[in-house]
C-alpha positions in Angstrom: 16.7 -21.4 -77.0 18.1 -21.0 -80.6 21.1 -22.6 -82.2 23.4 -19.5 -81.6 22.7 -19.9 -77.8 23.6 -23.6 -78.0 26.9 -22.9 -79.7 27.7 -20.2 -77.1 27.0 -22.6 -74.1 29.1 -25.2 -75.7 32.1 -22.8 -76.2 31.8 -21.6 -72.7 31.7 -25.0 -71.3 34.9 -26.0 -73.3 36.6 -22.9 -72.1 35.7 -23.6 -68.5 37.0 -27.1 -68.8 40.3 -26.0 -70.3 40.6 -23.5 -67.3 39.9 -26.0 -64.7 42.6 -28.3 -66.3 45.3 -25.6 -66.3 44.5 -24.9 -62.7 45.1 -28.5 -61.8 48.4 -28.5 -63.7 49.7 -25.3 -62.2 51.6 -25.5 -58.9 49.6 -23.8 -55.9 51.6 -23.4 -52.8 48.4 -22.8 -50.8 46.9 -26.2 -51.6 47.9 -29.4 -49.6 49.6 -32.2 -51.6 47.6 -35.2 -52.3 49.6 -37.1 -49.6 48.4 -34.6 -46.9 44.7 -35.0 -47.8 42.9 -37.5 -45.6 42.0 -40.7 -47.4 38.4 -40.3 -46.5 36.3 -37.6 -45.1 34.1 -39.1 -42.6 30.7 -38.0 -41.9 29.9 -37.5 -38.2 26.2 -37.7 -38.7 24.7 -41.0 -37.4 23.7 -43.6 -40.0 20.1 -43.9 -40.9 18.3 -46.7 -38.9 15.4 -46.5 -41.4 15.3 -49.6 -43.6 14.6 -49.3 -47.3 11.2 -51.0 -46.9 10.1 -48.9 -43.9 6.6 -49.9 -42.8 4.7 -46.8 -41.1 1.3 -46.6 -39.7 -0.5 -43.2 -39.3 -3.3 -42.8 -36.9 -5.4 -39.7 -37.4 -9.0 -38.8 -38.1 -8.3 -37.5 -41.6 -6.0 -39.1 -44.2 -2.7 -37.6 -43.8 -0.8 -35.8 -46.6 2.4 -37.8 -46.5 4.0 -36.7 -49.9 6.6 -34.5 -48.2 7.4 -37.1 -45.5 7.8 -39.7 -48.3 10.2 -37.5 -50.2 12.3 -37.1 -47.1 12.4 -40.8 -46.7 13.4 -41.3 -50.3 16.2 -38.8 -49.8 17.9 -40.9 -47.1 17.7 -44.2 -49.1 14.2 -45.5 -48.1 13.1 -46.1 -51.6 10.1 -48.4 -50.9 8.2 -47.2 -47.9 4.9 -48.7 -46.9 2.7 -46.0 -45.4 -0.6 -47.0 -44.1 -3.5 -45.1 -42.3 -6.0 -45.9 -39.5 -8.7 -43.3 -38.9 -9.8 -44.7 -35.4 -8.1 -46.4 -32.4 -10.0 -49.5 -33.0 -8.8 -49.7 -36.6 -5.3 -49.1 -35.4 -5.4 -51.9 -32.9 -6.9 -54.3 -35.2 -4.0 -53.4 -37.8 -1.4 -53.9 -34.9 -2.9 -57.3 -34.0 -2.4 -58.7 -37.5 0.8 -56.7 -38.8 3.9 -55.4 -37.5 5.2 -51.9 -38.1 8.5 -50.1 -37.9 7.0 -47.1 -36.3 3.6 -45.4 -35.4 2.7 -41.9 -36.0 -0.2 -40.7 -34.0 -1.9 -37.2 -34.4 -2.9 -35.7 -31.1 -4.4 -32.6 -29.8 -5.4 -31.2 -26.3 -8.9 -32.2 -26.9 -8.1 -35.7 -27.7 -5.3 -36.2 -25.1 -7.3 -38.5 -22.9 -8.2 -40.7 -25.8 -4.7 -40.8 -27.2 -3.3 -41.7 -23.6 -6.0 -44.6 -23.6 -4.7 -45.7 -27.2 -1.0 -45.7 -25.9 -1.9 -47.8 -23.0 -3.8 -50.2 -25.2 -0.9 -50.5 -27.6 1.6 -51.2 -24.8 -0.6 -53.6 -22.9 -1.2 -55.6 -26.1 2.6 -56.2 -26.3 3.5 -53.9 -29.1 6.8 -52.4 -28.5 7.0 -50.4 -31.8 8.4 -46.7 -31.6 5.6 -44.2 -31.4 5.7 -40.5 -32.2 3.0 -38.3 -31.2 2.4 -35.2 -33.4 0.5 -32.2 -31.9 0.1 -28.7 -33.0 0.1 -27.3 -29.5 1.9 -28.3 -26.4 -0.1 -30.1 -23.6 1.0 -31.4 -20.4 -1.2 -34.5 -20.5 0.3 -35.5 -23.9 3.8 -35.0 -22.5 3.0 -37.1 -19.5 1.5 -39.8 -21.6 4.5 -39.8 -23.9 6.9 -40.2 -20.9 4.7 -42.8 -19.4 4.3 -45.1 -22.5 7.9 -44.4 -23.9 6.8 -42.3 -27.0 8.1 -39.2 -28.6 6.1 -35.9 -28.7 6.6 -33.6 -31.6 5.0 -30.1 -31.2 4.7 -28.5 -34.6 2.0 -26.4 -36.4 3.2 -28.1 -39.7 1.8 -31.4 -38.6 3.0 -34.2 -40.9 4.9 -31.8 -43.0 7.1 -30.7 -40.0 10.8 -30.7 -41.0 11.7 -32.5 -37.6 9.3 -35.4 -38.0 11.9 -37.6 -39.8 14.4 -36.7 -37.1 11.9 -37.7 -34.3 11.2 -41.0 -36.1 15.0 -41.8 -36.4 15.5 -40.9 -32.8 12.7 -43.2 -31.6 14.1 -46.0 -33.8 17.5 -45.6 -32.3 16.2 -45.6 -28.7 14.4 -48.8 -29.5 17.5 -50.2 -30.9 19.4 -49.3 -27.8 16.7 -50.9 -25.6 17.0 -54.1 -27.6 20.7 -54.1 -27.5 20.5 -53.5 -23.7 18.1 -56.4 -23.1 20.2 -58.6 -25.3 23.4 -57.8 -23.2 21.4 -58.3 -20.0 20.3 -61.8 -21.2 23.8 -62.8 -22.3 25.3 -61.5 -18.9 22.7 -63.5 -17.1 23.5 -66.6 -18.9 27.1 -66.0 -18.4 26.7 -65.8 -14.6 24.6 -68.9 -14.6 27.3 -70.8 -16.5 29.9 -69.5 -14.0 27.8 -70.3 -11.0 27.4 -73.9 -12.4 31.1 -74.2 -13.0 31.7 -72.9 -9.5 29.5 -75.6 -8.0 31.0 -78.2 -10.3 34.5 -77.2 -9.0 33.4 -77.2 -5.3 32.0 -80.8 -5.8 35.3 -81.9 -7.4 37.3 -80.5 -4.4 35.1 -82.1 -2.0 35.5 -85.5 -3.7 39.2 -84.9 -3.7 39.1 -84.2 0.1 37.2 -87.5 0.4 39.7 -89.3 -1.6 42.5 -87.8 0.5 40.8 -89.3 3.6 40.7 -92.7 2.0 44.3 -92.6 1.0 45.5 -91.5 4.4 43.3 -94.1 6.3 42.8 -96.9 3.7 41.2 -99.2 6.2 38.8 -96.8 7.8 35.9 -98.1 5.7 36.7 -101.6 6.1 34.8 -103.2 9.1 35.5 -107.0 8.1 36.7 -107.8 11.7 36.1 -106.5 15.1 39.8 -105.6 15.4 39.8 -103.4 12.5 36.6 -101.8 13.6 38.2 -101.0 17.0 41.2 -99.5 15.3 39.0 -97.4 12.9 37.1 -96.1 16.0 40.3 -95.1 17.6 41.4 -93.4 14.4 38.2 -91.6 14.0 38.4 -90.3 17.5 42.0 -89.2 16.9 41.1 -87.3 13.8 38.1 -85.6 15.4 40.2 -84.6 18.3 41.1 -81.2 16.5 38.2 -78.8 16.5 38.1 -75.4 14.8 38.4 -72.6 17.5 35.3 -70.4 17.9 37.0 -67.3 16.8 38.5 -68.8 13.6 35.4 -69.1 11.3 34.7 -65.3 11.3 38.3 -64.4 11.0 38.8 -66.8 8.1 35.6 -65.6 6.3 37.1 -62.0 6.5 40.4 -63.2 5.3 38.8 -65.0 2.4 36.8 -61.9 1.4 39.9 -59.6 1.6 42.0 -62.2 -0.4 39.4 -62.3 -3.2 39.5 -58.4 -3.5 43.1 -57.7 -2.8 45.0 -60.9 -3.4 47.9 -62.4 -1.3 50.2 -59.2 -1.7 49.6 -57.8 2.1 48.0 -60.8 3.6 51.0 -63.1 4.2 51.2 -62.4 7.9 47.4 -63.0 8.4 47.6 -66.3 6.5 50.5 -67.5 8.6 48.8 -66.5 11.9 45.7 -68.5 10.9 47.8 -71.4 9.8 49.6 -71.4 13.2 46.3 -71.3 15.0 44.9 -74.2 12.9 48.1 -76.3 13.5 47.8 -75.5 17.3 44.3 -76.8 17.2 45.7 -80.1 15.7 43.6 -79.9 12.5 44.5 -82.1 9.6 44.9 -80.9 6.0 41.6 -82.6 5.2 39.7 -80.7 7.9 41.3 -77.4 6.9 40.2 -78.0 3.3 36.7 -78.9 4.3 36.4 -75.7 6.4 37.8 -73.8 3.4 35.3 -75.1 1.1 32.4 -74.3 3.6 33.5 -70.7 3.5 33.9 -70.6 -0.2 30.3 -72.0 -0.7 29.1 -69.2 1.7 30.7 -66.6 -0.3 29.6 -67.9 -3.7 25.9 -68.1 -2.6 26.1 -64.5 -1.6 27.4 -63.1 -4.8 24.0 -62.5 -6.4 24.6 -61.2 -9.8 28.3 -60.8 -9.5 30.7 -63.1 -11.3 32.0 -66.2 -9.4 34.9 -67.1 -11.5 37.2 -64.6 -9.9 36.1 -65.7 -6.5 37.0 -69.4 -7.3 40.4 -68.6 -8.7 41.4 -66.5 -5.7 40.0 -69.0 -3.3 42.0 -71.8 -4.8 45.2 -69.7 -4.5 44.2 -69.1 -0.8 43.7 -72.8 -0.2 47.1 -73.6 -1.7 49.0 -71.0 0.3 47.2 -72.0 3.4 48.3 -75.6 2.9 51.9 -74.5 2.4 52.0 -72.5 5.5 50.1 -75.4 7.5 52.8 -77.9 6.4 55.6 -75.6 7.4 53.9 -75.1 10.9 53.6 -78.9 11.3 57.3 -79.3 10.1 58.5 -77.0 12.8 56.8 -79.1 15.4 58.5 -82.3 14.4 61.4 -83.4 16.5 64.9 -82.6 15.0 
């Protein structure tokens, strides 16, 4: 290129810049004003899950040509990948026992399908959960079955390591592993939360039982004092009078169903059923302490049968039912008092 060409290029560049500046200054009705342009144009493509120092292990009989794959990694921001190669299954397992990798690329073909399946099984049995991508030039049912069985991806391409879709398969395998790890973490957190709620429910039930015992002590303060024969005889009479009321045989099952329904629906449409049970309990001459003890027994039965479900909701609704039952039971006894 001579000096005349350089001058012409500079002149053309200056003219184009001047034209672009005039176009920006001139009013254009077809263009949207700057305020109508979105602040940022979002890219709907998922973010790359490949770290800058991506560590990859190739397993193939011959050393792979990974120049093209390395260039694709560099294009998405993976500037310092660490690519290693193992020629045999034994060498690959030895490397996996001493090092950790972000992904494994295993070359496979129909002739070595059985050997590759055994390698996949050995990798998973050894505790390696790294994402695996099988690369095969032809499709094979045994390879597809092995990939499904041992949670690997299968890429069928005649291009091999230079396949354009290889990087996409690697990214998908990494996303699947990330989703599995997130799912496991959420399961662990949910289990811990359920255990905490179950312990909290047991603690609340113990506190409520201690409250019932304290209530018995407050109502009959001399029941546990056997300092004299006279007081012991009076206490015996009191115990017999307290134990006069027994829960009718048809009440437990009915109350269990009422408690279950109350936990699910609340007290909106169960007022009549609660009043009916309260009248039956009052007719059986049950004290408030006996009713609370019976209520706690029913709550314990429900909490034990929750399994993996939350117990916090059950406890809160059960406390509301106990409060409402005590109110209606007191009203029933108040009606029986002489005017």
